[in-house]
N, C-alpha and C positions, 0 to 999 in steps of 0.2 A: 708605699708604706703598708705593712701588713697589720690589719686591725683584728684583734681577738676579743670577743665578748664572752666572758666567763659566766657560766650559769651555776646555780647551786649544785653541790656534789661533783663539780668538775675541778680539774687541776691541770696545770701546764708548767713545763720548765723550758726556758729558751735562753740563748745567748745571742741575741739579735738586737743591736741598738736601734734599728729602724722599726721594730715591731712595737705595737701599742696594745696593752692589755687593759680592758675595762671591766669593772664589776659594778653594776648599778643597783641601787636600792637595797643595800645590805641591811637586813633586819635582824632576825634571830640568829642567822648564820654568822660565823666568824671567818674573815678572810685572813689567811696566813700568807705572808710574803717572806721568802728566804732569799738572801742575796749574797753571792760571792763577789765582793766588790772589785777585786783585782781584775777579773775578766768579765765583770758585769753579767754574770749568769743569774737569772731570776727564776724562782719557783713560786707559783701562786696556787693556793687551794682554797676553795669556798666550802668550808666545813659546816655540816648541818647538825650532826649528832655527836654526843660526847663519848659513846662507848659502843664498840663493835661486838663485844663478847656475848650479847644477848641474841645474836644471830645463830642460826643452825650451822654447825661446823661444815655442813655440805654446801652452804651457800657460797656463791661467788661474791666476795666483798670488795667494794670499791674503796680503797684507802683514803681517797679524798673526801669521803663522806663523814669520817669519824675522827674525833679529836685524839683518840689513842693510836691512830695509824697515820695521820696526815704528815707529821714531821718526817718520819722515816720514809714514807712513800715519796714525798717530794725530793728528799735527798737522793733516793735511788734514781729518780727521773733526771735530776740535775747532773748526776755523774755522766750522763750521755750527751750533755749539751756542748762540751768544749774539749778539744783535743788535749788541753793541759791537764784534764782529769783522768786521762786514760790509765794511769798507774795508781790512781787513788781508790780508796774504799769508802764506804759510808762513814766509818770511824775516822778516817783521815781528812775527809772533806768537811765534815760537820764543824770542827773548830774554826774553819775559815769563813763560816757563814755568820750573817747577822739576820735578825728577824724584826718584822713589824706585824702587829696584830690589830685588826680593825673589825668592829661589828659587835655582835652579842648584845644587841639592845632589845628592849621590850616596847615596840611601837603600838601600844594598846591604850585605848581610852574608854571611859564610860563603862557600860555594862558588859563589854567584851570580856573584861577580866573575870566576871562572875561565872562565865561559861567554862572556864578552864580549871582543871584540878591543880592544886599547888605544885605537884610533881611536874606538870607541863610548863609552869612558869620558870622553873629553875634549870631548864635544859640549856639555855644560853650561857649562864655563868658556869655551869658544870663543863660545858664544852670549852669555854675560855680557859678554865683552870686546867683541864686535861691537856690542852695544847701546851700550856706553860710548863706543866710537869715534864712533858716529853722534850721541850726545848732545853730545860735544865738538865735532863738526863743525857742529852746529846751535846751538852756544853756549848749551846748556841745562845749568845746574848740576845735578849729582847731589847732592842734599842728604843722602841716606842710602841705604845698601845693606845688605842682610842676605842674602849669597849664599855659596855653597860649603858645606862641611861635610856632615854626614850627616843632619841633622834636616829633616824636612818642615815647611812652614809653611802657615798659612792666613791670609787677609787679609779684612778687612771695611772698606769705605769708606762713610762716610755724612756728608754735609755737609762740614764742615771737619776731619773726623777720620779717620785711618787707624789701624786696630788690627791688629797682626800677632801671631799666636800661633805660637810655635815649639815643635814637639813634642820631647820628650826621648826618646832611644832606650831609656832605661831605664824608660819609662812613668811618669815623675814628672809633676807638674803642669807644663803648658807655660809657657814664658817669654813674657810679654806685653810688647809695645812699643806705644806709642801716639804718633802724630804729630799734633799740633794745629796748624792753620794759621790765623793771624789776620793778614791782609794788613798789612804785607809780611813778617811774621816766621813762621818755622817752628820749632816746638819738639818735642823728643823726650823722652818719659818712658819710662825703662827701668830696672828694678831699683830703683824707688822714687826715682830721681833724674831731674830735668828739666834739659835744657840746650837752648840755642838752637842751631839748625843753621845752618851757613854757607850 
């Protein structure tokens, strides 16, 4: 089994049911997962910042770093993952995708907050919102999100399952959520209850 550990500002697209993708200790960043459920192609990006336009136009920009570029960047990578997509374009693949968004928390306590300017504290929600704007623009449904709050999360993706563990700030057992995809349906199990995702 191929194990892939994704770091901040990294992204990957695969169509390999034996591969496992892990993203640990998701804090300020947002992890965007795109999935084409019929062929189980998965794209994952660990997005850090909300806006790429403040960079010099001569800079080489990594689209997986920015909320305004990650959706389109992942779709471009996903087009190369499966032979069934050979005749597709970004515009024709996008409506076949579904999305999950995890992260964007503020894991800060005590005086650490006083050291940050207010503009630094709202980077996470702005990144979350920018990703969601681009999902809507690409007509990709956001099936589920676990964002904001103070708890860090970790994510494991293997085959047709995504497992998200949410740390508790009081160091209790993490809350575990699992998304199972069986084309064309997505199901979420959380707190012992399972429901179909829209």
